C-alpha positions as CSV (number, residue, x, y, z in Angstrom):
1,R,0.3,0.0,0.1
2,N,2.9,2.5,0.8
3,S,4.1,1.6,-2.9
4,H,1.3,3.6,-4.0
5,L,2.0,6.6,-2.3
6,T,6.0,6.3,-3.1
7,F,4.6,6.3,-6.8
8,I,3.3,10.2,-6.6
9,A,5.9,11.4,-4.1
10,L,8.5,10.0,-6.3
11,F,7.2,11.9,-9.6
12,A,6.3,15.1,-7.2
13,S,9.5,15.9,-5.4
14,W,12.2,13.6,-5.2
15,C,13.2,12.1,-8.3
16,S,16.6,12.8,-10.7
17,C,17.3,12.0,-14.5
18,T,20.2,12.7,-15.6
19,N,22.4,11.6,-19.0
20,G,19.3,9.1,-20.3
21,A,18.8,7.4,-16.9
22,F,16.0,7.9,-14.0
23,T,17.3,7.1,-10.4
24,S,15.4,6.3,-7.6
25,P,16.2,6.5,-4.0
26,S,12.9,4.6,-2.9
27,P,13.6,1.2,-1.3
28,I,10.9,0.0,-3.8
29,L,11.9,1.5,-7.0
30,G,15.5,2.3,-5.7
31,G,18.0,1.8,-8.9
32,R,18.8,3.0,-12.4
33,Y,16.0,2.7,-15.1
34,L,17.0,3.2,-19.1
35,V,14.5,6.2,-20.3
36,P,14.1,8.0,-23.1
37,S,16.0,11.6,-22.5
38,K,12.8,13.4,-23.4
39,I,10.9,11.5,-20.3
40,C,14.5,12.7,-18.4
41,R,14.1,16.8,-19.2
42,G,9.8,16.6,-17.7
43,L,10.8,14.6,-14.9
44,N,13.4,17.2,-14.2
45,R,11.4,20.3,-15.0
46,L,8.2,18.8,-12.6
47,R,11.3,18.4,-9.7
48,M,12.7,21.9,-10.1
49,S,9.2,23.4,-10.0
50,S,7.9,21.3,-6.7
51,A,9.2,23.3,-4.8
52,S,6.3,25.0,-4.9
53,V,3.5,22.1,-5.0
54,P,3.1,21.1,-1.4
55,L,3.1,17.7,-0.7
56,V,-0.1,15.8,-1.5
57,G,-1.3,11.8,-1.5
58,I,-3.1,9.1,-0.4
59,A,-2.7,6.6,2.5
60,D,-4.7,3.7,0.4
61,A,-5.2,4.4,-3.4
62,A,-7.0,0.8,-2.9
63,A,-9.3,2.2,-0.3
64,A,-9.8,5.8,-1.7
65,T,-13.4,6.9,-2.1
66,L,-13.1,8.1,-6.1
67,P,-15.5,10.6,-7.6
68,L,-17.8,9.4,-10.6
69,L,-17.0,11.0,-13.8
70,G,-19.7,8.9,-15.7
71,P,-19.7,6.5,-18.9
72,K,-16.9,5.9,-20.5
73,K,-16.8,7.8,-24.5
74,N,-16.4,5.8,-27.2
75,A,-16.5,2.3,-25.6
76,I,-16.9,0.1,-27.9
77,S,-18.2,-2.5,-25.9
78,G,-19.7,-2.9,-22.5
79,S,-21.1,0.1,-20.5
80,P,-18.0,1.2,-18.5
81,I,-18.3,3.6,-15.9
82,E,-15.4,6.0,-14.9
83,Y,-14.6,7.2,-11.6
84,C,-11.3,9.7,-10.9
85,L,-9.6,11.4,-7.5
86,E,-7.3,13.9,-8.8
87,I,-4.7,14.5,-6.2
88,V,-2.8,17.2,-8.1
89,D,-3.1,19.0,-11.5
90,N,-0.2,22.3,-12.1
91,G,-1.7,22.8,-15.5
92,T,1.9,20.4,-16.8
93,T,1.3,17.7,-14.8
94,E,-1.6,16.0,-13.3
95,A,-2.1,13.0,-10.8
96,G,-4.3,10.9,-9.2
97,I,-6.4,7.7,-9.2
98,W,-8.8,6.5,-11.6
99,E,-11.0,3.8,-11.9
100,C,-13.1,1.9,-14.9
101,T,-16.1,-0.9,-14.6
102,P,-15.4,-3.5,-17.5
103,G,-15.4,-2.7,-21.2
104,S,-13.2,-2.1,-24.1
105,W,-12.5,1.2,-25.9
106,E,-9.8,2.7,-28.2
107,S,-7.3,5.3,-26.6
108,K,-4.6,7.4,-27.8
109,K,-2.2,9.6,-26.1
110,D,-2.6,13.2,-28.2
111,G,0.1,16.0,-26.3
112,S,0.9,13.9,-23.3
113,N,2.6,11.0,-21.5
114,E,1.5,8.6,-18.7
115,L,2.8,6.4,-16.5
116,M,0.3,4.1,-14.5
117,H,0.6,1.7,-12.0
118,I,-2.6,-1.1,-11.1
119,V,-3.2,-1.2,-8.0
120,S,-6.7,-3.5,-8.7
121,G,-8.6,-5.0,-11.3
122,H,-7.9,-7.4,-14.1
123,G,-7.5,-6.3,-18.5
124,W,-5.6,-5.6,-21.0
125,I,-4.4,-2.8,-23.2
126,T,-3.1,-3.9,-27.2
127,D,-0.9,-1.8,-28.7
128,A,-2.3,-0.9,-32.3
129,S,1.2,-0.4,-34.0
130,D,2.1,-3.9,-33.4
131,G,-0.8,-6.0,-31.7
132,A,1.1,-6.6,-28.8
133,R,-1.1,-7.2,-25.8
134,H,-0.1,-5.8,-21.8
135,E,-1.6,-7.1,-19.2
136,L,-3.0,-5.1,-16.7
137,R,-2.9,-6.6,-12.9
138,P,-1.9,-5.5,-9.7
139,G,1.5,-4.7,-9.3
140,A,1.9,-3.9,-13.1
141,V,3.5,-0.5,-14.1
142,R,2.9,0.3,-17.8
143,F,4.2,3.6,-19.4
144,L,2.1,5.3,-22.4
145,P,4.3,7.8,-24.7
146,D,2.8,10.4,-26.6
147,G,1.7,9.5,-29.6
148,W,0.7,6.1,-28.5
149,K,-2.3,4.4,-29.6
150,G,-4.3,1.4,-28.9
151,R,-7.0,-0.6,-27.1
152,W,-8.3,-0.9,-23.7
153,D,-10.0,-4.4,-22.6
154,V,-11.1,-4.3,-18.6
155,D,-12.7,-7.9,-17.8
156,E,-12.2,-6.5,-14.0
157,T,-12.5,-3.7,-12.6
158,V,-9.4,-1.8,-13.1
159,R,-8.2,1.1,-10.5
160,K,-4.9,2.3,-11.4
161,V,-2.8,5.3,-9.9
162,Y,-1.6,8.0,-13.0
163,V,0.8,10.5,-13.6
164,I,0.0,12.3,-16.7
165,H,2.8,14.8,-18.2
166,Q,2.0,17.2,-20.9
167,T,4.4,17.4,-23.9
168,P,5.9,20.5,-24.9
169,A,4.6,21.7,-28.0
């Protein structure tokens, strides 16, 4: 459960990214990870601007009450319903907890990158470019880069902790 709060705090306050490698002092995510330099620049901008943003978080992402957003737009099967608790939105970066009931829909990232950590539920994300299927299950971490297109197929209500960062125009 602490990993959900660590995930948000990691991107909001104490990450560092240099020479194409992301470094985390977290005992959960500790170590170096290779990432595109574009993402490093975004993380460093977020880190530099975080001094004016108070540390906020949710003690238990799995148990948090999420406000209803409504029916998922562009559903192609089922009747998925979305819920979302926005924790922070500074105009460039948004972080929160999102949940959706079973169903399927097309999705794309246009002007933003998203990093997500699945808290509960089950489903699949299928990449439109190569047809690769990526399982969504508790503990899974997925990154959707700007320009990504694909399909979500949720068979058990999925809850995720997410960070969306707008890419420069």
